[in-house]
All heavy atoms as TSV, in Angstrom:
chain	resi	resn	atom	element	x	y	z
A	1	MET	N	N	0.838	-1.180	0.000
A	1	MET	CA	C	0.000	0.000	0.000
A	1	MET	C	C	0.881	1.239	0.000
A	1	MET	O	O	1.851	1.312	0.723
A	1	MET	CB	C	-0.915	-0.015	1.221
A	1	MET	CG	C	-1.841	1.168	1.268
A	1	MET	SD	S	-2.812	1.203	2.759
A	1	MET	CE	C	-4.388	0.838	2.103
A	2	GLN	N	N	0.525	2.202	-0.841
A	2	GLN	CA	C	1.302	3.431	-0.926
A	2	GLN	C	C	0.938	4.373	0.204
A	2	GLN	O	O	-0.197	4.409	0.673
A	2	GLN	CB	C	1.053	4.129	-2.261
A	2	GLN	CG	C	1.556	3.361	-3.444
A	2	GLN	CD	C	1.288	4.114	-4.729
A	2	GLN	OE1	O	0.522	5.064	-4.763
A	2	GLN	NE2	N	1.920	3.686	-5.800
A	3	THR	N	N	1.926	5.152	0.628
A	3	THR	CA	C	1.699	6.165	1.646
A	3	THR	C	C	0.994	7.359	1.003
A	3	THR	O	O	1.427	7.836	-0.043
A	3	THR	CB	C	3.044	6.625	2.250
A	3	THR	OG1	O	3.732	5.487	2.738
A	3	THR	CG2	C	2.837	7.624	3.357
A	4	PRO	N	N	-0.102	7.844	1.603
A	4	PRO	CA	C	-0.790	9.021	1.035
A	4	PRO	C	C	0.153	10.222	0.977
A	4	PRO	O	O	0.968	10.435	1.870
A	4	PRO	CB	C	-1.922	9.292	2.021
A	4	PRO	CG	C	-2.096	8.030	2.790
A	4	PRO	CD	C	-0.759	7.361	2.808
A	5	GLN	N	N	0.044	10.977	-0.099
A	5	GLN	CA	C	0.867	12.163	-0.278
A	5	GLN	C	C	-0.026	13.354	-0.608
A	5	GLN	O	O	-1.012	13.223	-1.323
A	5	GLN	CB	C	1.880	11.959	-1.396
A	5	GLN	CG	C	2.882	10.865	-1.095
A	5	GLN	CD	C	3.873	10.700	-2.240
A	5	GLN	OE1	O	3.735	11.303	-3.281
A	5	GLN	NE2	N	4.860	9.872	-2.023
A	6	ASN	N	N	0.323	14.494	-0.074
A	6	ASN	CA	C	-0.395	15.721	-0.394
A	6	ASN	C	C	0.193	16.351	-1.645
A	6	ASN	O	O	1.376	16.197	-1.931
A	6	ASN	CB	C	-0.288	16.715	0.764
A	6	ASN	CG	C	-0.987	16.222	2.011
A	6	ASN	OD1	O	-1.999	15.548	1.928
A	6	ASN	ND2	N	-0.449	16.546	3.163
A	7	VAL	N	N	-0.647	17.028	-2.395
A	7	VAL	CA	C	-0.178	17.772	-3.553
A	7	VAL	C	C	-0.538	19.245	-3.358
A	7	VAL	O	O	-1.508	19.573	-2.679
A	7	VAL	CB	C	-0.778	17.261	-4.878
A	7	VAL	CG1	C	-0.313	15.864	-5.184
A	7	VAL	CG2	C	-2.288	17.300	-4.858
A	8	ASP	N	N	0.237	20.110	-3.953
A	8	ASP	CA	C	0.011	21.548	-3.863
A	8	ASP	C	C	-0.959	21.953	-4.965
A	8	ASP	O	O	-0.630	21.898	-6.152
A	8	ASP	CB	C	1.343	22.277	-4.010
A	8	ASP	CG	C	1.216	23.788	-3.862
A	8	ASP	OD1	O	0.075	24.299	-3.846
A	8	ASP	OD2	O	2.256	24.451	-3.757
A	9	GLY	N	N	-2.172	22.347	-4.579
A	9	GLY	CA	C	-3.198	22.708	-5.547
A	9	GLY	C	C	-2.816	23.858	-6.446
A	9	GLY	O	O	-3.242	23.933	-7.591
A	10	VAL	N	N	-1.989	24.768	-5.947
A	10	VAL	CA	C	-1.551	25.898	-6.772
A	10	VAL	C	C	-0.673	25.385	-7.910
A	10	VAL	O	O	-0.796	25.823	-9.056
A	10	VAL	CB	C	-0.809	26.951	-5.909
A	10	VAL	CG1	C	-0.204	28.030	-6.781
A	10	VAL	CG2	C	-1.756	27.551	-4.886
A	11	GLN	N	N	0.200	24.438	-7.598
A	11	GLN	CA	C	1.103	23.916	-8.626
A	11	GLN	C	C	0.387	23.027	-9.639
A	11	GLN	O	O	0.849	22.879	-10.769
A	11	GLN	CB	C	2.245	23.135	-7.978
A	11	GLN	CG	C	3.211	24.013	-7.224
A	11	GLN	CD	C	4.384	23.227	-6.646
A	11	GLN	OE1	O	4.377	22.006	-6.627
A	11	GLN	NE2	N	5.396	23.955	-6.190
A	12	THR	N	N	-0.732	22.427	-9.257
A	12	THR	CA	C	-1.446	21.534	-10.173
A	12	THR	C	C	-2.676	22.186	-10.790
A	12	THR	O	O	-3.439	21.521	-11.478
A	12	THR	CB	C	-1.882	20.249	-9.433
A	12	THR	OG1	O	-2.790	20.589	-8.384
A	12	THR	CG2	C	-0.683	19.496	-8.874
A	13	GLN	N	N	-2.854	23.476	-10.578
A	13	GLN	CA	C	-4.069	24.158	-11.033
A	13	GLN	C	C	-4.289	24.030	-12.540
A	13	GLN	O	O	-5.401	23.740	-12.990
A	13	GLN	CB	C	-4.022	25.628	-10.640
A	13	GLN	CG	C	-5.297	26.373	-10.937
A	13	GLN	CD	C	-5.253	27.804	-10.410
A	13	GLN	OE1	O	-4.193	28.339	-10.138
A	13	GLN	NE2	N	-6.412	28.403	-10.276
A	14	GLY	N	N	-3.263	24.234	-13.333
A	14	GLY	CA	C	-3.409	24.131	-14.785
A	14	GLY	C	C	-3.835	22.742	-15.221
A	14	GLY	O	O	-4.712	22.584	-16.082
A	15	GLU	N	N	-3.244	21.728	-14.615
A	15	GLU	CA	C	-3.614	20.353	-14.945
A	15	GLU	C	C	-5.051	20.058	-14.507
A	15	GLU	O	O	-5.797	19.378	-15.211
A	15	GLU	CB	C	-2.651	19.383	-14.269
A	15	GLU	CG	C	-2.892	17.942	-14.649
A	15	GLU	CD	C	-1.882	16.995	-14.041
A	15	GLU	OE1	O	-0.858	17.444	-13.508
A	15	GLU	OE2	O	-2.131	15.778	-14.123
A	16	ASN	N	N	-5.433	20.574	-13.356
A	16	ASN	CA	C	-6.801	20.368	-12.872
A	16	ASN	C	C	-7.827	20.978	-13.827
A	16	ASN	O	O	-8.854	20.364	-14.126
A	16	ASN	CB	C	-6.973	20.971	-11.472
A	16	ASN	CG	C	-6.074	20.337	-10.444
A	16	ASN	OD1	O	-5.553	19.243	-10.645
A	16	ASN	ND2	N	-5.870	21.026	-9.350
A	17	ILE	N	N	-7.542	22.186	-14.312
A	17	ILE	CA	C	-8.439	22.855	-15.252
A	17	ILE	C	C	-8.531	22.056	-16.551
A	17	ILE	O	O	-9.618	21.851	-17.102
A	17	ILE	CB	C	-7.975	24.302	-15.513
A	17	ILE	CG1	C	-8.175	25.143	-14.240
A	17	ILE	CG2	C	-8.716	24.921	-16.696
A	17	ILE	CD1	C	-7.509	26.502	-14.285
A	18	ALA	N	N	-7.396	21.571	-17.024
A	18	ALA	CA	C	-7.386	20.771	-18.254
A	18	ALA	C	C	-8.168	19.472	-18.066
A	18	ALA	O	O	-8.923	19.057	-18.964
A	18	ALA	CB	C	-5.947	20.469	-18.670
A	19	ASP	N	N	-8.010	18.831	-16.915
A	19	ASP	CA	C	-8.760	17.599	-16.641
A	19	ASP	C	C	-10.265	17.861	-16.642
A	19	ASP	O	O	-11.042	17.076	-17.195
A	19	ASP	CB	C	-8.351	16.998	-15.300
A	19	ASP	CG	C	-6.967	16.366	-15.322
A	19	ASP	OD1	O	-6.420	16.143	-16.423
A	19	ASP	OD2	O	-6.438	16.092	-14.228
A	20	ASN	N	N	-10.678	18.973	-16.025
A	20	ASN	CA	C	-12.100	19.308	-15.992
A	20	ASN	C	C	-12.640	19.562	-17.391
A	20	ASN	O	O	-13.742	19.128	-17.734
A	20	ASN	CB	C	-12.346	20.526	-15.098
A	20	ASN	CG	C	-12.207	20.195	-13.639
A	20	ASN	OD1	O	-12.384	19.058	-13.233
A	20	ASN	ND2	N	-11.883	21.186	-12.839
A	21	GLY	N	N	-11.871	20.277	-18.220
A	21	GLY	CA	C	-12.293	20.510	-19.600
A	21	GLY	C	C	-12.352	19.223	-20.387
A	21	GLY	O	O	-13.261	19.023	-21.211
A	22	GLY	N	N	-11.413	18.345	-20.145
A	22	GLY	CA	C	-11.385	17.068	-20.859
A	22	GLY	C	C	-12.579	16.197	-20.535
A	22	GLY	O	O	-13.199	15.609	-21.430
A	23	ILE	N	N	-12.925	16.100	-19.254
A	23	ILE	CA	C	-14.075	15.268	-18.885
A	23	ILE	C	C	-15.375	15.885	-19.397
A	23	ILE	O	O	-16.289	15.178	-19.816
A	23	ILE	CB	C	-14.135	14.987	-17.361
A	23	ILE	CG1	C	-15.218	13.952	-17.041
A	23	ILE	CG2	C	-14.376	16.243	-16.562
A	23	ILE	CD1	C	-14.990	12.600	-17.612
A	24	ARG	N	N	-15.445	17.212	-19.411
A	24	ARG	CA	C	-16.639	17.870	-19.946
A	24	ARG	C	C	-16.825	17.515	-21.423
A	24	ARG	O	O	-17.917	17.162	-21.864
A	24	ARG	CB	C	-16.545	19.383	-19.761
A	24	ARG	CG	C	-17.800	20.108	-20.241
A	24	ARG	CD	C	-17.692	21.621	-20.120
A	24	ARG	NE	N	-16.658	22.096	-21.020
A	24	ARG	CZ	C	-15.688	22.935	-20.689
A	24	ARG	NH1	N	-15.596	23.394	-19.470
A	24	ARG	NH2	N	-14.798	23.324	-21.581
A	25	GLU	N	N	-15.742	17.602	-22.197
A	25	GLU	CA	C	-15.834	17.291	-23.626
A	25	GLU	C	C	-16.088	15.807	-23.867
A	25	GLU	O	O	-16.835	15.438	-24.779
A	25	GLU	CB	C	-14.568	17.751	-24.350
A	25	GLU	CG	C	-14.431	19.260	-24.402
A	25	GLU	CD	C	-15.641	19.947	-25.026
A	25	GLU	OE1	O	-16.086	19.525	-26.114
A	25	GLU	OE2	O	-16.147	20.914	-24.424
A	26	ALA	N	N	-15.493	14.957	-23.056
A	26	ALA	CA	C	-15.737	13.514	-23.186
A	26	ALA	C	C	-17.200	13.191	-22.904
A	26	ALA	O	O	-17.806	12.359	-23.599
A	26	ALA	CB	C	-14.829	12.737	-22.239
A	27	PHE	N	N	-17.783	13.837	-21.897
A	27	PHE	CA	C	-19.189	13.592	-21.581
A	27	PHE	C	C	-20.095	14.109	-22.698
A	27	PHE	O	O	-21.082	13.462	-23.053
A	27	PHE	CB	C	-19.568	14.225	-20.238
A	27	PHE	CG	C	-20.949	13.857	-19.789
A	27	PHE	CD1	C	-21.270	12.538	-19.512
A	27	PHE	CD2	C	-21.924	14.821	-19.651
A	27	PHE	CE1	C	-22.556	12.182	-19.106
A	27	PHE	CE2	C	-23.207	14.481	-19.242
A	27	PHE	CZ	C	-23.523	13.162	-18.973
A	28	ARG	N	N	-19.751	15.251	-23.274
A	28	ARG	CA	C	-20.534	15.756	-24.421
A	28	ARG	C	C	-20.474	14.766	-25.586
A	28	ARG	O	O	-21.488	14.520	-26.247
A	28	ARG	CB	C	-20.010	17.107	-24.871
A	28	ARG	CG	C	-20.404	18.232	-23.952
A	28	ARG	CD	C	-19.886	19.558	-24.464
A	28	ARG	NE	N	-20.250	20.639	-23.557
A	28	ARG	CZ	C	-19.756	21.843	-23.617
A	28	ARG	NH1	N	-18.876	22.165	-24.550
A	28	ARG	NH2	N	-20.130	22.761	-22.756
A	29	ALA	N	N	-19.305	14.211	-25.837
A	29	ALA	CA	C	-19.174	13.217	-26.904
A	29	ALA	C	C	-20.004	11.977	-26.582
A	29	ALA	O	O	-20.658	11.401	-27.467
A	29	ALA	CB	C	-17.709	12.844	-27.100
A	30	TYR	N	N	-20.000	11.569	-25.320
A	30	TYR	CA	C	-20.804	10.423	-24.899
A	30	TYR	C	C	-22.293	10.710	-25.149
A	30	TYR	O	O	-23.010	9.862	-25.681
A	30	TYR	CB	C	-20.557	10.116	-23.415
A	30	TYR	CG	C	-21.543	9.126	-22.852
A	30	TYR	CD1	C	-21.449	7.776	-23.163
A	30	TYR	CD2	C	-22.591	9.538	-22.046
A	30	TYR	CE1	C	-22.359	6.867	-22.675
A	30	TYR	CE2	C	-23.509	8.640	-21.554
A	30	TYR	CZ	C	-23.389	7.301	-21.862
A	30	TYR	OH	O	-24.307	6.402	-21.388
A	31	GLN	N	N	-22.740	11.904	-24.775
A	31	GLN	CA	C	-24.142	12.265	-24.976
A	31	GLN	C	C	-24.516	12.253	-26.455
A	31	GLN	O	O	-25.601	11.781	-26.828
A	31	GLN	CB	C	-24.433	13.638	-24.370
A	31	GLN	CG	C	-24.405	13.638	-22.861
A	31	GLN	CD	C	-24.555	15.021	-22.269
A	31	GLN	OE1	O	-23.912	15.964	-22.718
A	31	GLN	NE2	N	-25.409	15.151	-21.276
A	32	LYS	N	N	-23.634	12.737	-27.325
A	32	LYS	CA	C	-23.893	12.711	-28.772
A	32	LYS	C	C	-23.958	11.272	-29.280
A	32	LYS	O	O	-24.770	10.947	-30.149
A	32	LYS	CB	C	-22.815	13.480	-29.527
A	32	LYS	CG	C	-22.981	14.969	-29.409
A	32	LYS	CD	C	-21.965	15.706	-30.271
A	32	LYS	CE	C	-22.197	17.196	-30.179
A	32	LYS	NZ	N	-21.372	17.937	-31.122
A	33	SER	N	N	-23.110	10.409	-28.736
A	33	SER	CA	C	-23.126	9.000	-29.109
A	33	SER	C	C	-24.462	8.358	-28.731
A	33	SER	O	O	-25.041	7.598	-29.511
A	33	SER	CB	C	-21.972	8.263	-28.423
A	33	SER	OG	O	-22.057	6.884	-28.624
A	34	VAL	N	N	-24.943	8.676	-27.548
A	34	VAL	CA	C	-26.230	8.136	-27.102
A	34	VAL	C	C	-27.355	8.645	-28.004
A	34	VAL	O	O	-28.258	7.883	-28.370
A	34	VAL	CB	C	-26.495	8.491	-25.621
A	34	VAL	CG1	C	-27.927	8.172	-25.220
A	34	VAL	CG2	C	-25.508	7.757	-24.722
A	35	GLU	N	N	-27.296	9.916	-28.390
A	35	GLU	CA	C	-28.311	10.462	-29.296
A	35	GLU	C	C	-28.304	9.732	-30.631
A	35	GLU	O	O	-29.348	9.434	-31.194
A	35	GLU	CB	C	-28.063	11.949	-29.541
A	35	GLU	CG	C	-28.430	12.841	-28.388
A	35	GLU	CD	C	-28.108	14.297	-28.676
A	35	GLU	OE1	O	-27.949	14.677	-29.861
A	35	GLU	OE2	O	-28.001	15.070	-27.702
A	36	ALA	N	N	-27.118	9.432	-31.136
A	36	ALA	CA	C	-26.993	8.802	-32.452
A	36	ALA	C	C	-27.273	7.305	-32.425
A	36	ALA	O	O	-27.886	6.769	-33.352
A	36	ALA	CB	C	-25.594	9.048	-33.011
A	37	LEU	N	N	-26.834	6.630	-31.366
A	37	LEU	CA	C	-26.884	5.167	-31.344
A	37	LEU	C	C	-27.875	4.587	-30.341
A	37	LEU	O	O	-28.108	3.386	-30.341
A	37	LEU	CB	C	-25.491	4.613	-31.024
A	37	LEU	CG	C	-24.366	5.055	-31.961
A	37	LEU	CD1	C	-23.025	4.582	-31.448
A	37	LEU	CD2	C	-24.629	4.547	-33.369
A	38	GLY	N	N	-28.401	5.429	-29.471
A	38	GLY	CA	C	-29.306	4.939	-28.436
A	38	GLY	C	C	-28.546	4.613	-27.163
A	38	GLY	O	O	-27.317	4.462	-27.166
A	39	GLU	N	N	-29.299	4.484	-26.087
A	39	GLU	CA	C	-28.695	4.213	-24.784
A	39	GLU	C	C	-28.116	2.801	-24.758
A	39	GLU	O	O	-28.703	1.868	-25.283
A	39	GLU	CB	C	-29.749	4.372	-23.690
A	39	GLU	CG	C	-29.170	4.447	-22.305
A	39	GLU	CD	C	-30.189	4.872	-21.266
A	39	GLU	OE1	O	-30.509	6.068	-21.213
A	39	GLU	OE2	O	-30.669	3.990	-20.538
A	40	GLU	N	N	-26.968	2.666	-24.136
A	40	GLU	CA	C	-26.325	1.361	-24.065
A	40	GLU	C	C	-26.895	0.528	-22.922
A	40	GLU	O	O	-27.580	1.036	-22.042
A	40	GLU	CB	C	-24.808	1.524	-23.915
A	40	GLU	CG	C	-24.398	2.483	-22.855
A	40	GLU	CD	C	-22.956	2.924	-22.986
A	40	GLU	OE1	O	-22.245	2.489	-23.889
A	40	GLU	OE2	O	-22.552	3.717	-22.159
A	41	GLN	N	N	-26.598	-0.756	-22.958
A	41	GLN	CA	C	-27.067	-1.658	-21.911
A	41	GLN	C	C	-26.349	-1.352	-20.602
A	41	GLN	O	O	-25.206	-0.907	-20.601
A	41	GLN	CB	C	-26.796	-3.103	-22.305
A	41	GLN	CG	C	-27.570	-3.572	-23.507
A	41	GLN	CD	C	-27.258	-5.025	-23.832
A	41	GLN	OE1	O	-26.577	-5.713	-23.100
A	41	GLN	NE2	N	-27.776	-5.476	-24.962
A	42	ARG	N	N	-27.020	-1.620	-19.513
A	42	ARG	CA	C	-26.404	-1.425	-18.197
A	42	ARG	C	C	-25.485	-2.597	-17.896
A	42	ARG	O	O	-25.698	-3.712	-18.364
A	42	ARG	CB	C	-27.478	-1.296	-17.138
A	42	ARG	CG	C	-28.397	-0.119	-17.491
A	42	ARG	CD	C	-28.956	0.535	-16.326
A	42	ARG	NE	N	-29.743	1.691	-16.782
A	42	ARG	CZ	C	-30.367	2.459	-15.966
A	42	ARG	NH1	N	-30.325	2.242	-14.683
A	42	ARG	NH2	N	-31.051	3.487	-16.426
A	43	LEU	N	N	-24.453	-2.304	-17.136
A	43	LEU	CA	C	-23.483	-3.335	-16.793
A	43	LEU	C	C	-24.032	-4.260	-15.707
A	43	LEU	O	O	-24.647	-3.788	-14.744
A	43	LEU	CB	C	-22.183	-2.698	-16.296
A	43	LEU	CG	C	-21.412	-1.884	-17.326
A	43	LEU	CD1	C	-20.235	-1.172	-16.656
A	43	LEU	CD2	C	-20.903	-2.787	-18.436
A	44	PRO	N	N	-23.805	-5.564	-15.832
A	44	PRO	CA	C	-24.258	-6.483	-14.785
A	44	PRO	C	C	-23.620	-6.107	-13.445
A	44	PRO	O	O	-22.431	-5.816	-13.360
A	44	PRO	CB	C	-23.737	-7.846	-15.261
A	44	PRO	CG	C	-23.519	-7.693	-16.723
A	44	PRO	CD	C	-23.144	-6.249	-16.928
A	45	GLY	N	N	-24.428	-6.073	-12.419
A	45	GLY	CA	C	-23.948	-5.707	-11.090
A	45	GLY	C	C	-23.989	-4.216	-10.827
A	45	GLY	O	O	-23.880	-3.783	-9.696
A	46	LEU	N	N	-24.100	-3.426	-11.890
A	46	LEU	CA	C	-24.196	-1.976	-11.746
A	46	LEU	C	C	-25.510	-1.455	-12.338
A	46	LEU	O	O	-25.623	-0.294	-12.675
A	46	LEU	CB	C	-23.015	-1.284	-12.440
A	46	LEU	CG	C	-21.628	-1.565	-11.883
A	46	LEU	CD1	C	-20.561	-0.878	-12.714
A	46	LEU	CD2	C	-21.537	-1.123	-10.428
A	47	ASP	N	N	-26.473	-2.334	-12.457
A	47	ASP	CA	C	-27.716	-1.950	-13.122
A	47	ASP	C	C	-28.549	-0.948	-12.337
A	47	ASP	O	O	-29.484	-0.365	-12.863
A	47	ASP	CB	C	-28.549	-3.175	-13.498
A	47	ASP	CG	C	-28.718	-4.163	-12.359
A	47	ASP	OD1	O	-28.110	-3.976	-11.289
A	47	ASP	OD2	O	-29.459	-5.140	-12.552
A	48	GLU	N	N	-28.179	-0.678	-11.075
A	48	GLU	CA	C	-28.880	0.354	-10.319
A	48	GLU	C	C	-28.355	1.752	-10.658
A	48	GLU	O	O	-28.959	2.753	-10.292
A	48	GLU	CB	C	-28.785	0.114	-8.802
A	48	GLU	CG	C	-27.418	0.369	-8.199
A	48	GLU	CD	C	-26.407	-0.775	-8.347
A	48	GLU	OE1	O	-26.723	-1.806	-8.955
A	48	GLU	OE2	O	-25.293	-0.613	-7.844
A	49	LEU	N	N	-27.228	1.814	-11.375
A	49	LEU	CA	C	-26.656	3.095	-11.791
A	49	LEU	C	C	-27.147	3.459	-13.183
A	49	LEU	O	O	-27.277	2.601	-14.055
A	49	LEU	CB	C	-25.126	3.026	-11.815
A	49	LEU	CG	C	-24.415	2.751	-10.492
A	49	LEU	CD1	C	-22.916	2.683	-10.715
A	49	LEU	CD2	C	-24.751	3.801	-9.464
A	50	SER	N	N	-27.374	4.741	-13.395
A	50	SER	CA	C	-27.729	5.198	-14.738
A	50	SER	C	C	-26.482	5.120	-15.620
A	50	SER	O	O	-25.354	5.082	-15.116
A	50	SER	CB	C	-28.240	6.639	-14.685
A	50	SER	OG	O	-27.172	7.526	-14.392
A	51	PRO	N	N	-26.661	5.119	-16.930
A	51	PRO	CA	C	-25.488	5.137	-17.810
A	51	PRO	C	C	-24.586	6.350	-17.559
A	51	PRO	O	O	-23.366	6.245	-17.622
A	51	PRO	CB	C	-26.090	5.171	-19.213
A	51	PRO	CG	C	-27.412	4.497	-19.053
A	51	PRO	CD	C	-27.901	4.927	-17.687
A	52	GLU	N	N	-25.184	7.486	-17.236
A	52	GLU	CA	C	-24.389	8.679	-16.940
A	52	GLU	C	C	-23.564	8.483	-15.668
A	52	GLU	O	O	-22.394	8.859	-15.605
A	52	GLU	CB	C	-25.299	9.910	-16.797
A	52	GLU	CG	C	-25.953	10.346	-18.083
A	52	GLU	CD	C	-27.222	9.555	-18.420
A	52	GLU	OE1	O	-27.656	8.701	-17.608
A	52	GLU	OE2	O	-27.769	9.790	-19.506
A	53	GLN	N	N	-24.162	7.866	-14.650
A	53	GLN	CA	C	-23.426	7.596	-13.417
A	53	GLN	C	C	-22.285	6.619	-13.676
A	53	GLN	O	O	-21.197	6.776	-13.126
A	53	GLN	CB	C	-24.365	7.044	-12.346
A	53	GLN	CG	C	-25.314	8.068	-11.794
A	53	GLN	CD	C	-26.358	7.447	-10.884
A	53	GLN	OE1	O	-26.933	6.405	-11.191
A	53	GLN	NE2	N	-26.598	8.100	-9.749
A	54	THR	N	N	-22.530	5.637	-14.526
A	54	THR	CA	C	-21.487	4.674	-14.866
A	54	THR	C	C	-20.334	5.360	-15.592
A	54	THR	O	O	-19.165	5.058	-15.355
A	54	THR	CB	C	-22.066	3.532	-15.725
A	54	THR	OG1	O	-23.165	2.946	-15.022
A	54	THR	CG2	C	-21.029	2.462	-16.004
A	55	PHE	N	N	-20.650	6.311	-16.467
A	55	PHE	CA	C	-19.622	7.077	-17.168
A	55	PHE	C	C	-18.696	7.763	-16.163
A	55	PHE	O	O	-17.476	7.660	-16.241
A	55	PHE	CB	C	-20.284	8.117	-18.085
A	55	PHE	CG	C	-19.313	9.054	-18.748
A	55	PHE	CD1	C	-18.762	8.733	-19.977
A	55	PHE	CD2	C	-18.947	10.249	-18.141
A	55	PHE	CE1	C	-17.860	9.596	-20.596
A	55	PHE	CE2	C	-18.047	11.111	-18.745
A	55	PHE	CZ	C	-17.505	10.785	-19.970
A	56	PHE	N	N	-19.283	8.470	-15.195
A	56	PHE	CA	C	-18.473	9.207	-14.227
A	56	PHE	C	C	-17.783	8.285	-13.233
A	56	PHE	O	O	-16.687	8.596	-12.757
A	56	PHE	CB	C	-19.311	10.276	-13.527
A	56	PHE	CG	C	-19.584	11.453	-14.420
A	56	PHE	CD1	C	-20.822	11.640	-14.991
A	56	PHE	CD2	C	-18.572	12.356	-14.713
A	56	PHE	CE1	C	-21.066	12.712	-15.835
A	56	PHE	CE2	C	-18.800	13.439	-15.560
A	56	PHE	CZ	C	-20.050	13.614	-16.116
A	57	LEU	N	N	-18.368	7.139	-12.941
A	57	LEU	CA	C	-17.704	6.162	-12.087
A	57	LEU	C	C	-16.433	5.650	-12.773
A	57	LEU	O	O	-15.378	5.533	-12.148
A	57	LEU	CB	C	-18.647	4.997	-11.774
A	57	LEU	CG	C	-18.083	3.885	-10.912
A	57	LEU	CD1	C	-17.734	4.405	-9.525
A	57	LEU	CD2	C	-19.082	2.743	-10.819
A	58	ALA	N	N	-16.526	5.386	-14.064
A	58	ALA	CA	C	-15.348	4.944	-14.814
A	58	ALA	C	C	-14.274	6.024	-14.824
A	58	ALA	O	O	-13.084	5.736	-14.648
A	58	ALA	CB	C	-15.745	4.576	-16.242
A	59	TYR	N	N	-14.685	7.262	-15.008
A	59	TYR	CA	C	-13.723	8.374	-14.977
A	59	TYR	C	C	-13.042	8.463	-13.613
A	59	TYR	O	O	-11.830	8.604	-13.519
A	59	TYR	CB	C	-14.427	9.689	-15.306
A	59	TYR	CG	C	-13.545	10.906	-15.037
A	59	TYR	CD1	C	-12.490	11.199	-15.869
A	59	TYR	CD2	C	-13.773	11.712	-13.929
A	59	TYR	CE1	C	-11.668	12.288	-15.623
A	59	TYR	CE2	C	-12.963	12.797	-13.672
A	59	TYR	CZ	C	-11.912	13.078	-14.518
A	59	TYR	OH	O	-11.109	14.146	-14.252
A	60	ALA	N	N	-13.833	8.375	-12.562
A	60	ALA	CA	C	-13.274	8.474	-11.209
A	60	ALA	C	C	-12.285	7.357	-10.937
A	60	ALA	O	O	-11.251	7.558	-10.293
A	60	ALA	CB	C	-14.400	8.452	-10.176
A	61	GLN	N	N	-12.586	6.177	-11.432
A	61	GLN	CA	C	-11.690	5.045	-11.186
A	61	GLN	C	C	-10.351	5.232	-11.902
A	61	GLN	O	O	-9.319	4.890	-11.365
A	61	GLN	CB	C	-12.378	3.749	-11.664
A	61	GLN	CG	C	-11.794	2.536	-11.043
A	61	GLN	CD	C	-12.758	1.372	-11.097
A	61	GLN	OE1	O	-13.723	1.364	-11.852
A	61	GLN	NE2	N	-12.500	0.368	-10.300
A	62	VAL	N	N	-10.389	5.806	-13.086
A	62	VAL	CA	C	-9.157	6.035	-13.837
A	62	VAL	C	C	-8.369	7.200	-13.264
A	62	VAL	O	O	-7.133	7.149	-13.155
A	62	VAL	CB	C	-9.483	6.287	-15.335
A	62	VAL	CG1	C	-8.257	6.751	-16.091
A	62	VAL	CG2	C	-10.050	5.036	-15.965
A	63	SER	N	N	-9.064	8.252	-12.879
A	63	SER	CA	C	-8.355	9.470	-12.462
A	63	SER	C	C	-8.134	9.562	-10.954
A	63	SER	O	O	-7.525	10.517	-10.494
A	63	SER	CB	C	-9.144	10.702	-12.922
A	63	SER	OG	O	-10.360	10.789	-12.212
A	64	GLY	N	N	-8.588	8.594	-10.211
A	64	GLY	CA	C	-8.509	8.681	-8.756
A	64	GLY	C	C	-7.133	8.473	-8.168
A	64	GLY	O	O	-6.890	8.836	-7.027
A	65	GLY	N	N	-6.193	7.938	-8.912
A	65	GLY	CA	C	-4.864	7.664	-8.382
A	65	GLY	C	C	-3.880	8.779	-8.631
A	65	GLY	O	O	-4.014	9.539	-9.576
A	66	LYS	N	N	-2.924	8.886	-7.776
A	66	LYS	CA	C	-1.843	9.873	-7.954
A	66	LYS	C	C	-0.768	9.232	-8.821
A	66	LYS	O	O	-0.327	8.134	-8.552
A	66	LYS	CB	C	-1.267	10.280	-6.599
A	66	LYS	CG	C	-0.175	11.319	-6.709
A	66	LYS	CD	C	0.274	11.730	-5.326
A	66	LYS	CE	C	1.317	12.814	-5.387
A	66	LYS	NZ	N	2.608	12.371	-5.851
A	67	GLU	N	N	-0.367	9.911	-9.866
A	67	GLU	CA	C	0.659	9.370	-10.769
A	67	GLU	C	C	2.043	9.647	-10.265
A	67	GLU	O	O	2.350	10.577	-9.635
A	67	GLU	CB	C	0.476	9.970	-12.158
A	67	GLU	CG	C	-0.836	9.546	-12.761
A	67	GLU	CD	C	-1.046	10.154	-14.135
A	67	GLU	OE1	O	-0.082	10.566	-14.800
A	67	GLU	OE2	O	-2.187	10.207	-14.544
């Protein structure tokens, strides 16, 4: 298990802004895909989550770690 480390928000501000813009654009692309192709099937075991919630859960899982 890794030891938790603090990061300086001032030093990572530019990256944080870019990450927020990236997820916003990715979600817009996802919404356009749903409009064009229809809503996708829910994942087994996660069927209580909406497709939008599943999208953000996947994002959180990928971006939740410190590199």
